[in-house]
N, C-alpha and C positions, 0 to 999 in steps of 0.2 A: 163271210167272205166266200164268194163263189169262184173257184179256180177257172182259168181259161181252158176251153176245150178245142181240139183240132180233130178233123175227120180226115183219115188217110185210107183210101181204098174201101170206104164204107165202115171202117172201124174207128170208133171215137177214142181219142187219147186225151188225158188231162195233164196239164202242166203242173207238176207238183211244186208247191211252195217251199219245200224243204231242201231242194237242190236245184240250183239255177240250170236251165237248159235241159232238164230231165222230163220226159213224158212217160206216163204210165197208162196202160189200157184202163178205160173207165171202170169196168167191172172190178178190176183188181184195186183201183184207187179207192173206191168207196168201202172196201173191207180191209184196208191195210192196217188199221188199228182196232184191236179187240179190247173192249173194256170188261174186265173181270173183277169179281169181288171174292176174296178168299177169307175163310173163317171156319167156325165150328157151328154145327147144328145140334141142338139138344132134342133127343127123341125119348118118349116115354117107354119104359119096359112093358112087355106084354102083361106082366103081373104088376100092378101099381105098388105093391108092397116093396118092390126093389127100386122104385124111384125112376131115374132117368139115366140115359147114357149119351155121350157126346161123340161126334165123328167129324173129321175134317171134310170140308166141302168147298167147291169152287163153282160160282155162279156166273155165267156169261150174261152181261147186261146189254151188249150190243156191239156193232161194228160201225166204224166211221172212217171217212177219208181225211178228215182234219182233226188234229190232236186237240184243237180248241173246243171241239164238240164233246169231248169226254166228260168234263165237269157237268155240262148241262144234262147229259144222259144219266149220270149218277144222281143228280138233283131231282130229275123228273121221276126216277124210280123211287126215291125216298118219299116224295110227295104223294105218289099214288099207292104207297105201301105195298109194292109188288115184290119187295125183298124182305 
């Protein structure tokens, strides 16, 4: 679904589907939702005798204007093994 756009004084605004009658500047609209993945990463110790250690980590997968795009972003990252 492509939201409707309106140009006012050379600035493009997008009609947000989440609140009727509300317009958001286009550059803000396309980054209003940030998709993140939160978990732990395992790192090897400098000396392999000591094994590994874990640390919390947050990975940003992308930004979207429509919440419906979030699952497709996650799925495409899983398929390409980028996370």
